[in-house]
ChimeraX commands (.cxc) that place a marker at each C-alpha (Angstrom):
marker #1 position -59.33,109.02,125.65 radius 0.5
marker #1 position -59.27,110.89,122.36 radius 0.5
marker #1 position -60.40,114.68,123.06 radius 0.5
marker #1 position -60.98,117.24,120.27 radius 0.5
marker #1 position -61.33,121.05,120.60 radius 0.5
marker #1 position -61.92,122.16,116.93 radius 0.5
marker #1 position -61.39,120.51,113.62 radius 0.5
marker #1 position -60.63,122.66,110.39 radius 0.5
marker #1 position -60.81,121.05,107.13 radius 0.5
marker #1 position -59.81,122.47,103.79 radius 0.5
marker #1 position -61.66,120.00,101.29 radius 0.5
marker #1 position -61.84,119.14,97.84 radius 0.5
marker #1 position -64.46,116.22,97.80 radius 0.5
marker #1 position -66.78,113.79,95.95 radius 0.5
marker #1 position -70.66,113.57,96.65 radius 0.5
marker #1 position -72.32,110.27,96.58 radius 0.5
marker #1 position -76.08,109.44,96.88 radius 0.5
marker #1 position -76.81,106.03,96.36 radius 0.5
marker #1 position -80.49,104.13,96.64 radius 0.5
marker #1 position -81.35,102.86,99.66 radius 0.5
marker #1 position -78.51,104.61,101.66 radius 0.5
marker #1 position -79.88,105.69,105.08 radius 0.5
marker #1 position -76.92,108.29,105.18 radius 0.5
marker #1 position -77.67,111.69,105.89 radius 0.5
marker #1 position -79.74,114.18,108.80 radius 0.5
marker #1 position -83.03,112.93,109.93 radius 0.5
marker #1 position -84.88,115.23,112.28 radius 0.5
marker #1 position -88.30,114.98,113.91 radius 0.5
marker #1 position -89.93,114.31,117.07 radius 0.5
marker #1 position -88.99,111.76,119.90 radius 0.5
marker #1 position -91.17,110.97,122.73 radius 0.5
marker #1 position -89.96,109.29,125.90 radius 0.5
marker #1 position -91.34,107.87,128.51 radius 0.5
marker #1 position -89.37,107.92,131.98 radius 0.5
marker #1 position -90.10,106.08,135.08 radius 0.5
marker #1 position -87.99,105.04,138.04 radius 0.5
marker #1 position -86.38,101.76,138.33 radius 0.5
marker #1 position -85.09,99.15,140.60 radius 0.5
marker #1 position -81.41,100.67,140.14 radius 0.5
marker #1 position -82.87,104.43,141.03 radius 0.5
marker #1 position -82.23,105.59,144.86 radius 0.5
marker #1 position -84.49,104.47,147.59 radius 0.5
marker #1 position -86.37,105.00,149.71 radius 0.5
marker #1 position -87.64,108.48,148.95 radius 0.5
marker #1 position -88.55,110.77,151.57 radius 0.5
marker #1 position -91.41,112.05,149.30 radius 0.5
marker #1 position -92.24,108.91,147.68 radius 0.5
marker #1 position -91.38,107.51,144.69 radius 0.5
marker #1 position -91.45,109.99,141.79 radius 0.5
marker #1 position -94.37,109.40,139.23 radius 0.5
marker #1 position -93.39,108.20,135.31 radius 0.5
marker #1 position -94.19,110.54,132.84 radius 0.5
marker #1 position -93.78,110.90,129.16 radius 0.5
marker #1 position -92.59,114.02,127.11 radius 0.5
marker #1 position -91.83,114.62,123.69 radius 0.5
marker #1 position -89.37,116.89,121.90 radius 0.5
marker #1 position -87.06,117.50,118.85 radius 0.5
marker #1 position -84.37,115.59,117.87 radius 0.5
marker #1 position -82.05,114.27,114.89 radius 0.5
marker #1 position -80.25,111.07,113.51 radius 0.5
marker #1 position -77.18,112.28,112.03 radius 0.5
marker #1 position -74.95,109.17,110.48 radius 0.5
marker #1 position -73.28,107.84,107.64 radius 0.5
marker #1 position -73.53,104.10,105.90 radius 0.5
marker #1 position -70.46,102.04,104.46 radius 0.5
marker #1 position -71.76,98.96,102.84 radius 0.5
marker #1 position -74.22,97.16,105.24 radius 0.5
marker #1 position -72.93,99.07,108.42 radius 0.5
marker #1 position -73.97,102.72,109.44 radius 0.5
marker #1 position -72.38,104.78,112.22 radius 0.5
marker #1 position -73.32,108.09,113.89 radius 0.5
marker #1 position -75.13,110.06,116.40 radius 0.5
marker #1 position -78.61,110.75,117.85 radius 0.5
marker #1 position -79.69,114.01,119.34 radius 0.5
marker #1 position -82.28,113.27,122.38 radius 0.5
marker #1 position -84.36,116.93,123.81 radius 0.5
marker #1 position -83.80,115.61,127.40 radius 0.5
marker #1 position -81.12,113.92,129.26 radius 0.5
marker #1 position -83.06,112.63,132.41 radius 0.5
marker #1 position -81.17,111.59,135.69 radius 0.5
marker #1 position -82.78,110.06,138.89 radius 0.5
marker #1 position -81.76,112.41,141.88 radius 0.5
marker #1 position -81.74,112.13,145.77 radius 0.5
marker #1 position -80.91,114.78,148.41 radius 0.5
marker #1 position -78.87,113.20,151.09 radius 0.5
marker #1 position -78.94,109.32,151.92 radius 0.5
marker #1 position -82.68,109.17,152.33 radius 0.5
marker #1 position -84.14,112.49,151.22 radius 0.5
marker #1 position -86.54,113.53,148.74 radius 0.5
marker #1 position -86.10,112.37,145.16 radius 0.5
marker #1 position -86.69,114.05,141.69 radius 0.5
marker #1 position -85.80,114.06,138.19 radius 0.5
marker #1 position -83.32,116.33,136.80 radius 0.5
marker #1 position -83.42,117.25,133.00 radius 0.5
marker #1 position -79.72,117.84,132.20 radius 0.5
marker #1 position -80.46,119.40,128.80 radius 0.5
marker #1 position -80.02,118.13,124.91 radius 0.5
marker #1 position -77.80,115.10,124.80 radius 0.5
marker #1 position -75.90,113.62,121.61 radius 0.5
marker #1 position -75.68,109.83,122.00 radius 0.5
marker #1 position -73.80,107.19,119.90 radius 0.5
marker #1 position -75.74,104.87,117.67 radius 0.5
marker #1 position -74.61,102.12,115.09 radius 0.5
marker #1 position -75.83,99.11,113.33 radius 0.5
marker #1 position -76.46,97.29,110.17 radius 0.5
marker #1 position -79.04,97.91,106.89 radius 0.5
marker #1 position -81.22,95.12,105.21 radius 0.5
marker #1 position -83.33,96.43,102.74 radius 0.5
marker #1 position -85.43,98.96,104.74 radius 0.5
marker #1 position -84.60,97.66,107.81 radius 0.5
marker #1 position -82.04,99.27,110.49 radius 0.5
marker #1 position -80.70,96.68,112.92 radius 0.5
marker #1 position -79.00,98.76,116.16 radius 0.5
marker #1 position -76.12,97.14,117.51 radius 0.5
marker #1 position -74.45,99.61,119.66 radius 0.5
marker #1 position -76.39,102.86,121.32 radius 0.5
marker #1 position -77.33,105.79,123.10 radius 0.5
marker #1 position -74.17,106.13,125.03 radius 0.5
marker #1 position -72.34,109.43,125.34 radius 0.5
marker #1 position -68.99,108.53,124.85 radius 0.5
marker #1 position -68.21,104.97,123.77 radius 0.5
marker #1 position -69.97,101.96,122.30 radius 0.5
marker #1 position -71.72,99.40,124.42 radius 0.5
marker #1 position -74.09,96.83,124.02 radius 0.5
marker #1 position -77.40,97.96,124.26 radius 0.5
marker #1 position -79.45,97.99,127.30 radius 0.5
marker #1 position -82.13,95.60,125.87 radius 0.5
marker #1 position -82.36,94.15,122.32 radius 0.5
marker #1 position -83.75,96.72,119.68 radius 0.5
marker #1 position -86.79,96.54,117.79 radius 0.5
marker #1 position -86.17,96.91,113.93 radius 0.5
marker #1 position -86.55,100.73,112.50 radius 0.5
marker #1 position -88.31,100.84,109.54 radius 0.5
marker #1 position -86.90,103.32,106.75 radius 0.5
marker #1 position -89.73,104.38,103.93 radius 0.5
marker #1 position -88.79,106.96,101.82 radius 0.5
marker #1 position -87.74,109.72,103.23 radius 0.5
marker #1 position -89.12,108.82,106.97 radius 0.5
marker #1 position -87.72,106.72,109.81 radius 0.5
marker #1 position -89.65,105.49,112.29 radius 0.5
marker #1 position -88.80,103.15,115.58 radius 0.5
marker #1 position -88.65,102.71,119.48 radius 0.5
marker #1 position -86.21,102.34,121.36 radius 0.5
marker #1 position -86.27,99.83,124.82 radius 0.5
marker #1 position -86.08,100.70,128.55 radius 0.5
marker #1 position -82.57,100.98,130.42 radius 0.5
marker #1 position -81.47,99.83,133.50 radius 0.5
marker #1 position -80.95,103.04,135.53 radius 0.5
marker #1 position -83.56,106.15,134.97 radius 0.5
marker #1 position -85.43,103.77,132.99 radius 0.5
marker #1 position -86.22,105.66,129.13 radius 0.5
marker #1 position -88.06,103.95,126.62 radius 0.5
marker #1 position -90.23,105.81,123.77 radius 0.5
marker #1 position -90.40,106.17,119.84 radius 0.5
marker #1 position -89.83,108.70,117.33 radius 0.5
marker #1 position -90.72,109.75,113.50 radius 0.5
marker #1 position -87.78,110.88,111.57 radius 0.5
marker #1 position -87.33,113.01,108.15 radius 0.5
marker #1 position -84.25,113.06,106.25 radius 0.5
marker #1 position -83.58,116.87,105.22 radius 0.5
marker #1 position -82.63,117.23,101.74 radius 0.5
marker #1 position -79.05,118.32,100.68 radius 0.5
marker #1 position -77.98,119.89,97.73 radius 0.5
marker #1 position -74.86,121.75,99.70 radius 0.5
marker #1 position -71.52,123.07,97.89 radius 0.5
marker #1 position -69.12,121.19,99.35 radius 0.5
marker #1 position -71.29,118.80,101.53 radius 0.5
marker #1 position -69.37,116.85,103.99 radius 0.5
marker #1 position -71.59,114.05,104.75 radius 0.5
marker #1 position -70.12,110.76,104.33 radius 0.5
marker #1 position -67.93,107.95,105.90 radius 0.5
marker #1 position -64.36,108.75,105.87 radius 0.5
marker #1 position -62.05,106.25,107.28 radius 0.5
marker #1 position -58.20,105.33,107.44 radius 0.5
marker #1 position -55.29,105.22,109.68 radius 0.5
marker #1 position -54.06,107.30,112.75 radius 0.5
marker #1 position -50.45,107.05,113.80 radius 0.5
marker #1 position -50.64,107.81,117.60 radius 0.5
marker #1 position -47.22,108.84,119.71 radius 0.5
marker #1 position -48.25,108.51,123.83 radius 0.5
marker #1 position -46.03,109.57,126.29 radius 0.5
marker #1 position -46.51,110.12,130.02 radius 0.5
marker #1 position -47.71,113.69,130.58 radius 0.5
marker #1 position -47.70,116.22,133.17 radius 0.5
marker #1 position -51.20,115.15,133.71 radius 0.5
marker #1 position -50.34,111.87,134.27 radius 0.5
marker #1 position -49.99,109.78,137.80 radius 0.5
marker #1 position -46.79,111.02,139.37 radius 0.5
marker #1 position -44.36,108.97,141.29 radius 0.5
marker #1 position -44.56,105.42,139.57 radius 0.5
marker #1 position -42.96,102.40,141.05 radius 0.5
marker #1 position -40.37,101.73,138.70 radius 0.5
marker #1 position -40.60,104.75,136.83 radius 0.5
marker #1 position -42.86,106.58,134.37 radius 0.5
marker #1 position -43.53,103.81,131.19 radius 0.5
marker #1 position -41.78,104.64,128.02 radius 0.5
marker #1 position -43.07,106.70,125.37 radius 0.5
marker #1 position -44.59,104.26,122.07 radius 0.5
marker #1 position -45.80,104.90,118.58 radius 0.5
marker #1 position -48.57,102.86,117.18 radius 0.5
marker #1 position -51.15,102.89,114.52 radius 0.5
marker #1 position -55.16,102.68,114.62 radius 0.5
marker #1 position -57.81,102.68,112.31 radius 0.5
marker #1 position -60.20,106.05,112.85 radius 0.5
marker #1 position -63.55,106.50,111.56 radius 0.5
marker #1 position -65.72,109.74,111.17 radius 0.5
marker #1 position -69.32,109.46,110.38 radius 0.5
marker #1 position -70.69,112.83,109.71 radius 0.5
marker #1 position -74.09,114.21,108.04 radius 0.5
marker #1 position -74.00,117.71,107.32 radius 0.5
marker #1 position -77.06,120.00,107.48 radius 0.5
marker #1 position -76.87,123.66,106.27 radius 0.5
marker #1 position -74.38,125.19,108.62 radius 0.5
marker #1 position -73.76,122.35,110.69 radius 0.5
marker #1 position -72.44,118.85,110.92 radius 0.5
marker #1 position -73.11,116.08,113.39 radius 0.5
marker #1 position -71.83,112.34,113.84 radius 0.5
marker #1 position -69.59,110.25,115.47 radius 0.5
marker #1 position -65.69,109.61,115.54 radius 0.5
marker #1 position -64.40,105.72,116.22 radius 0.5
marker #1 position -61.04,104.89,116.98 radius 0.5
marker #1 position -60.12,101.06,117.76 radius 0.5
marker #1 position -57.74,101.35,120.59 radius 0.5
marker #1 position -58.31,104.06,123.72 radius 0.5
marker #1 position -55.03,104.18,125.38 radius 0.5
marker #1 position -54.94,105.54,129.04 radius 0.5
marker #1 position -52.24,106.33,131.57 radius 0.5
marker #1 position -52.81,104.44,134.52 radius 0.5
marker #1 position -51.72,103.53,138.22 radius 0.5
marker #1 position -52.59,100.74,140.22 radius 0.5
marker #1 position -54.08,101.77,143.37 radius 0.5
marker #1 position -53.95,98.38,145.33 radius 0.5
marker #1 position -52.88,94.85,145.14 radius 0.5
marker #1 position -49.44,93.50,144.28 radius 0.5
marker #1 position -48.81,96.12,141.43 radius 0.5
marker #1 position -50.03,99.00,143.94 radius 0.5
marker #1 position -48.02,102.50,142.77 radius 0.5
marker #1 position -46.78,100.66,139.21 radius 0.5
marker #1 position -47.68,102.63,136.36 radius 0.5
marker #1 position -48.70,101.49,132.83 radius 0.5
marker #1 position -50.58,102.35,129.40 radius 0.5
marker #1 position -54.18,100.30,129.23 radius 0.5
marker #1 position -55.81,99.81,125.98 radius 0.5
marker #1 position -59.43,100.31,126.86 radius 0.5
marker #1 position -60.53,98.86,123.27 radius 0.5
marker #1 position -62.58,100.49,120.79 radius 0.5
marker #1 position -64.22,103.98,121.60 radius 0.5
marker #1 position -66.74,106.25,119.33 radius 0.5
marker #1 position -67.58,109.99,120.30 radius 0.5
marker #1 position -70.42,111.75,119.22 radius 0.5
marker #1 position -69.14,114.68,117.53 radius 0.5
marker #1 position -70.79,118.01,116.16 radius 0.5
marker #1 position -69.91,121.31,114.50 radius 0.5
marker #1 position -70.17,123.98,112.05 radius 0.5
marker #1 position -69.15,124.27,108.35 radius 0.5
marker #1 position -68.41,127.65,106.87 radius 0.5
marker #1 position -67.18,127.04,103.46 radius 0.5
marker #1 position -64.12,125.04,103.56 radius 0.5
marker #1 position -63.72,125.13,107.21 radius 0.5
marker #1 position -65.14,122.42,109.78 radius 0.5
marker #1 position -65.05,123.62,113.28 radius 0.5
marker #1 position -65.80,120.99,115.54 radius 0.5
marker #1 position -67.51,121.72,119.24 radius 0.5
marker #1 position -65.15,122.04,122.17 radius 0.5
marker #1 position -65.07,118.40,123.98 radius 0.5
marker #1 position -61.93,118.97,125.87 radius 0.5
marker #1 position -60.02,121.92,126.29 radius 0.5
marker #1 position -56.74,120.29,126.61 radius 0.5
marker #1 position -56.96,119.26,123.03 radius 0.5
marker #1 position -56.09,121.20,119.46 radius 0.5
marker #1 position -56.05,119.79,115.78 radius 0.5
marker #1 position -54.79,120.97,112.23 radius 0.5
marker #1 position -56.56,119.22,109.55 radius 0.5
marker #1 position -56.91,119.88,105.70 radius 0.5
marker #1 position -57.93,118.05,102.70 radius 0.5
marker #1 position -56.58,117.49,99.43 radius 0.5
marker #1 position -58.07,115.23,96.37 radius 0.5
marker #1 position -60.89,113.92,98.78 radius 0.5
marker #1 position -58.48,112.86,101.48 radius 0.5
marker #1 position -58.31,114.55,104.87 radius 0.5
marker #1 position -55.16,114.64,106.81 radius 0.5
marker #1 position -54.39,116.15,109.94 radius 0.5
marker #1 position -52.74,116.17,113.36 radius 0.5
marker #1 position -53.65,116.73,116.93 radius 0.5
marker #1 position -52.03,117.23,120.30 radius 0.5
marker #1 position -53.33,116.52,123.85 radius 0.5
marker #1 position -51.58,116.08,127.26 radius 0.5
marker #1 position -50.20,112.49,126.50 radius 0.5
marker #1 position -50.80,111.85,122.99 radius 0.5
marker #1 position -49.89,113.59,119.60 radius 0.5
marker #1 position -51.22,111.81,116.35 radius 0.5
marker #1 position -51.57,112.50,112.77 radius 0.5
marker #1 position -53.94,110.67,110.35 radius 0.5
marker #1 position -55.30,110.20,106.69 radius 0.5
marker #1 position -58.93,109.65,105.81 radius 0.5
marker #1 position -60.59,108.80,102.77 radius 0.5
marker #1 position -64.47,109.30,101.95 radius 0.5
marker #1 position -66.07,105.81,100.95 radius 0.5
marker #1 position -68.52,105.91,97.88 radius 0.5
marker #1 position -71.71,104.32,98.42 radius 0.5
marker #1 position -72.78,103.86,94.38 radius 0.5
marker #1 position -71.27,104.03,91.02 radius 0.5
marker #1 position -72.36,107.70,90.13 radius 0.5
marker #1 position -70.42,110.57,91.53 radius 0.5
marker #1 position -70.28,114.14,91.63 radius 0.5
marker #1 position -66.98,116.48,92.21 radius 0.5
marker #1 position -67.10,119.20,94.27 radius 0.5
marker #1 position -64.34,121.77,94.87 radius 0.5
marker #1 position -64.37,123.86,98.05 radius 0.5
marker #1 position -62.56,126.99,97.81 radius 0.5
marker link #1:1,2 radius 0.2
marker link #1:2,3 radius 0.2
marker link #1:3,4 radius 0.2
marker link #1:4,5 radius 0.2
marker link #1:5,6 radius 0.2
marker link #1:6,7 radius 0.2
marker link #1:7,8 radius 0.2
marker link #1:8,9 radius 0.2
marker link #1:9,10 radius 0.2
marker link #1:10,11 radius 0.2
marker link #1:11,12 radius 0.2
marker link #1:12,13 radius 0.2
marker link #1:13,14 radius 0.2
marker link #1:14,15 radius 0.2
marker link #1:15,16 radius 0.2
marker link #1:16,17 radius 0.2
marker link #1:17,18 radius 0.2
marker link #1:18,19 radius 0.2
marker link #1:19,20 radius 0.2
marker link #1:20,21 radius 0.2
marker link #1:21,22 radius 0.2
marker link #1:22,23 radius 0.2
marker link #1:23,24 radius 0.2
marker link #1:24,25 radius 0.2
marker link #1:25,26 radius 0.2
marker link #1:26,27 radius 0.2
marker link #1:27,28 radius 0.2
marker link #1:28,29 radius 0.2
marker link #1:29,30 radius 0.2
marker link #1:30,31 radius 0.2
marker link #1:31,32 radius 0.2
marker link #1:32,33 radius 0.2
marker link #1:33,34 radius 0.2
marker link #1:34,35 radius 0.2
marker link #1:35,36 radius 0.2
marker link #1:36,37 radius 0.2
marker link #1:37,38 radius 0.2
marker link #1:38,39 radius 0.2
marker link #1:39,40 radius 0.2
marker link #1:40,41 radius 0.2
marker link #1:41,42 radius 0.2
marker link #1:42,43 radius 0.2
marker link #1:43,44 radius 0.2
marker link #1:44,45 radius 0.2
marker link #1:45,46 radius 0.2
marker link #1:46,47 radius 0.2
marker link #1:47,48 radius 0.2
marker link #1:48,49 radius 0.2
marker link #1:49,50 radius 0.2
marker link #1:50,51 radius 0.2
marker link #1:51,52 radius 0.2
marker link #1:52,53 radius 0.2
marker link #1:53,54 radius 0.2
marker link #1:54,55 radius 0.2
marker link #1:55,56 radius 0.2
marker link #1:56,57 radius 0.2
marker link #1:57,58 radius 0.2
marker link #1:58,59 radius 0.2
marker link #1:59,60 radius 0.2
marker link #1:60,61 radius 0.2
marker link #1:61,62 radius 0.2
marker link #1:62,63 radius 0.2
marker link #1:63,64 radius 0.2
marker link #1:64,65 radius 0.2
marker link #1:65,66 radius 0.2
marker link #1:66,67 radius 0.2
marker link #1:67,68 radius 0.2
marker link #1:68,69 radius 0.2
marker link #1:69,70 radius 0.2
marker link #1:70,71 radius 0.2
marker link #1:71,72 radius 0.2
marker link #1:72,73 radius 0.2
marker link #1:73,74 radius 0.2
marker link #1:74,75 radius 0.2
marker link #1:75,76 radius 0.2
marker link #1:76,77 radius 0.2
marker link #1:77,78 radius 0.2
marker link #1:78,79 radius 0.2
marker link #1:79,80 radius 0.2
marker link #1:80,81 radius 0.2
marker link #1:81,82 radius 0.2
marker link #1:82,83 radius 0.2
marker link #1:83,84 radius 0.2
marker link #1:84,85 radius 0.2
marker link #1:85,86 radius 0.2
marker link #1:86,87 radius 0.2
marker link #1:87,88 radius 0.2
marker link #1:88,89 radius 0.2
marker link #1:89,90 radius 0.2
marker link #1:90,91 radius 0.2
marker link #1:91,92 radius 0.2
marker link #1:92,93 radius 0.2
marker link #1:93,94 radius 0.2
marker link #1:94,95 radius 0.2
marker link #1:95,96 radius 0.2
marker link #1:96,97 radius 0.2
marker link #1:97,98 radius 0.2
marker link #1:98,99 radius 0.2
marker link #1:99,100 radius 0.2
marker link #1:100,101 radius 0.2
marker link #1:101,102 radius 0.2
marker link #1:102,103 radius 0.2
marker link #1:103,104 radius 0.2
marker link #1:104,105 radius 0.2
marker link #1:105,106 radius 0.2
marker link #1:106,107 radius 0.2
marker link #1:107,108 radius 0.2
marker link #1:108,109 radius 0.2
marker link #1:109,110 radius 0.2
marker link #1:110,111 radius 0.2
marker link #1:111,112 radius 0.2
marker link #1:112,113 radius 0.2
marker link #1:113,114 radius 0.2
marker link #1:114,115 radius 0.2
marker link #1:115,116 radius 0.2
marker link #1:116,117 radius 0.2
marker link #1:117,118 radius 0.2
marker link #1:118,119 radius 0.2
marker link #1:119,120 radius 0.2
marker link #1:120,121 radius 0.2
marker link #1:121,122 radius 0.2
marker link #1:122,123 radius 0.2
marker link #1:123,124 radius 0.2
marker link #1:124,125 radius 0.2
marker link #1:125,126 radius 0.2
marker link #1:126,127 radius 0.2
marker link #1:127,128 radius 0.2
marker link #1:128,129 radius 0.2
marker link #1:129,130 radius 0.2
marker link #1:130,131 radius 0.2
marker link #1:131,132 radius 0.2
marker link #1:132,133 radius 0.2
marker link #1:133,134 radius 0.2
marker link #1:134,135 radius 0.2
marker link #1:135,136 radius 0.2
marker link #1:136,137 radius 0.2
marker link #1:137,138 radius 0.2
marker link #1:138,139 radius 0.2
marker link #1:139,140 radius 0.2
marker link #1:140,141 radius 0.2
marker link #1:141,142 radius 0.2
marker link #1:142,143 radius 0.2
marker link #1:143,144 radius 0.2
marker link #1:144,145 radius 0.2
marker link #1:145,146 radius 0.2
marker link #1:146,147 radius 0.2
marker link #1:147,148 radius 0.2
marker link #1:148,149 radius 0.2
marker link #1:149,150 radius 0.2
marker link #1:150,151 radius 0.2
marker link #1:151,152 radius 0.2
marker link #1:152,153 radius 0.2
marker link #1:153,154 radius 0.2
marker link #1:154,155 radius 0.2
marker link #1:155,156 radius 0.2
marker link #1:156,157 radius 0.2
marker link #1:157,158 radius 0.2
marker link #1:158,159 radius 0.2
marker link #1:159,160 radius 0.2
marker link #1:160,161 radius 0.2
marker link #1:161,162 radius 0.2
marker link #1:162,163 radius 0.2
marker link #1:163,164 radius 0.2
marker link #1:164,165 radius 0.2
marker link #1:165,166 radius 0.2
marker link #1:166,167 radius 0.2
marker link #1:167,168 radius 0.2
marker link #1:168,169 radius 0.2
marker link #1:169,170 radius 0.2
marker link #1:170,171 radius 0.2
marker link #1:171,172 radius 0.2
marker link #1:172,173 radius 0.2
marker link #1:173,174 radius 0.2
marker link #1:174,175 radius 0.2
marker link #1:175,176 radius 0.2
marker link #1:176,177 radius 0.2
marker link #1:177,178 radius 0.2
marker link #1:178,179 radius 0.2
marker link #1:179,180 radius 0.2
marker link #1:180,181 radius 0.2
marker link #1:181,182 radius 0.2
marker link #1:182,183 radius 0.2
marker link #1:183,184 radius 0.2
marker link #1:184,185 radius 0.2
marker link #1:185,186 radius 0.2
marker link #1:186,187 radius 0.2
marker link #1:187,188 radius 0.2
marker link #1:188,189 radius 0.2
marker link #1:189,190 radius 0.2
marker link #1:190,191 radius 0.2
marker link #1:191,192 radius 0.2
marker link #1:192,193 radius 0.2
marker link #1:193,194 radius 0.2
marker link #1:194,195 radius 0.2
marker link #1:195,196 radius 0.2
marker link #1:196,197 radius 0.2
marker link #1:197,198 radius 0.2
marker link #1:198,199 radius 0.2
marker link #1:199,200 radius 0.2
marker link #1:200,201 radius 0.2
marker link #1:201,202 radius 0.2
marker link #1:202,203 radius 0.2
marker link #1:203,204 radius 0.2
marker link #1:204,205 radius 0.2
marker link #1:205,206 radius 0.2
marker link #1:206,207 radius 0.2
marker link #1:207,208 radius 0.2
marker link #1:208,209 radius 0.2
marker link #1:209,210 radius 0.2
marker link #1:210,211 radius 0.2
marker link #1:211,212 radius 0.2
marker link #1:212,213 radius 0.2
marker link #1:213,214 radius 0.2
marker link #1:214,215 radius 0.2
marker link #1:215,216 radius 0.2
marker link #1:216,217 radius 0.2
marker link #1:217,218 radius 0.2
marker link #1:218,219 radius 0.2
marker link #1:219,220 radius 0.2
marker link #1:220,221 radius 0.2
marker link #1:221,222 radius 0.2
marker link #1:222,223 radius 0.2
marker link #1:223,224 radius 0.2
marker link #1:224,225 radius 0.2
marker link #1:225,226 radius 0.2
marker link #1:226,227 radius 0.2
marker link #1:227,228 radius 0.2
marker link #1:228,229 radius 0.2
marker link #1:229,230 radius 0.2
marker link #1:230,231 radius 0.2
marker link #1:231,232 radius 0.2
marker link #1:232,233 radius 0.2
marker link #1:233,234 radius 0.2
marker link #1:234,235 radius 0.2
marker link #1:235,236 radius 0.2
marker link #1:236,237 radius 0.2
marker link #1:237,238 radius 0.2
marker link #1:238,239 radius 0.2
marker link #1:239,240 radius 0.2
marker link #1:240,241 radius 0.2
marker link #1:241,242 radius 0.2
marker link #1:242,243 radius 0.2
marker link #1:243,244 radius 0.2
marker link #1:244,245 radius 0.2
marker link #1:245,246 radius 0.2
marker link #1:246,247 radius 0.2
marker link #1:247,248 radius 0.2
marker link #1:248,249 radius 0.2
marker link #1:249,250 radius 0.2
marker link #1:250,251 radius 0.2
marker link #1:251,252 radius 0.2
marker link #1:252,253 radius 0.2
marker link #1:253,254 radius 0.2
marker link #1:254,255 radius 0.2
marker link #1:255,256 radius 0.2
marker link #1:256,257 radius 0.2
marker link #1:257,258 radius 0.2
marker link #1:258,259 radius 0.2
marker link #1:259,260 radius 0.2
marker link #1:260,261 radius 0.2
marker link #1:261,262 radius 0.2
marker link #1:262,263 radius 0.2
marker link #1:263,264 radius 0.2
marker link #1:264,265 radius 0.2
marker link #1:265,266 radius 0.2
marker link #1:266,267 radius 0.2
marker link #1:267,268 radius 0.2
marker link #1:268,269 radius 0.2
marker link #1:269,270 radius 0.2
marker link #1:270,271 radius 0.2
marker link #1:271,272 radius 0.2
marker link #1:272,273 radius 0.2
marker link #1:273,274 radius 0.2
marker link #1:274,275 radius 0.2
marker link #1:275,276 radius 0.2
marker link #1:276,277 radius 0.2
marker link #1:277,278 radius 0.2
marker link #1:278,279 radius 0.2
marker link #1:279,280 radius 0.2
marker link #1:280,281 radius 0.2
marker link #1:281,282 radius 0.2
marker link #1:282,283 radius 0.2
marker link #1:283,284 radius 0.2
marker link #1:284,285 radius 0.2
marker link #1:285,286 radius 0.2
marker link #1:286,287 radius 0.2
marker link #1:287,288 radius 0.2
marker link #1:288,289 radius 0.2
marker link #1:289,290 radius 0.2
marker link #1:290,291 radius 0.2
marker link #1:291,292 radius 0.2
marker link #1:292,293 radius 0.2
marker link #1:293,294 radius 0.2
marker link #1:294,295 radius 0.2
marker link #1:295,296 radius 0.2
marker link #1:296,297 radius 0.2
marker link #1:297,298 radius 0.2
marker link #1:298,299 radius 0.2
marker link #1:299,300 radius 0.2
marker link #1:300,301 radius 0.2
marker link #1:301,302 radius 0.2
marker link #1:302,303 radius 0.2
marker link #1:303,304 radius 0.2
marker link #1:304,305 radius 0.2
marker link #1:305,306 radius 0.2
marker link #1:306,307 radius 0.2
marker link #1:307,308 radius 0.2
marker link #1:308,309 radius 0.2
marker link #1:309,310 radius 0.2
view
């Protein structure tokens, strides 16, 4: 899995606002109803916890490219169903705010949701989403029940105006060159020896929105390579690289002048990035991985405002 500790950018940018574009930072109130589900722990010695409804501040940070959008949504609560011991008392636990992936397509004033509300990777939504509706600077919508610690709810969000010098809002895409090597944290004593290092190229997308000194959104790569050792079966003890396919990760951080710093995701990772002529270039290193990439911001309309950051 790709993991970042910080992201530092020195930018020369072009900023675009297209009519009907949902790119931006949307904030407001999210209301959630939570109830114990058939997949929750049972039986509970204190009886099944009651259903309840709660509201709090949330935000959607997305970027649009053509008819596609991607980014993340910040929820005020992250509820989990919990049981003490085998058949002990049950309770709800609030794990605090959580940022989750959201993506889909745009058709007129309708947002159609494809992948949603996961904390690490793209997934099929737990149930079909009703369309979300955009009216001017407001978006309203609802989300259906999941299959565990069931939540469903609704929201009204308002797009925050952005006239920032050096606004980094946008859809940035390009290719990443990855070199993977069996590392110190990889499985040891592999039957037949450790797998050889290899280099591959994969598409990389940053879909981010900028508000004040903060940014947030998502990072998507098309290949997610893991070091793996088989624990049973005919290949027990054998090691190999496994591609888990496309992965999206919620990202957030701060913007200060020409520098963007990403909030830590994993302490094993470091990166160095910079931008010239509206192109982000960078490199990073982790236990099994070293990579470099070049990203270009996509424009959503014909008019452009060129902004230099110093």
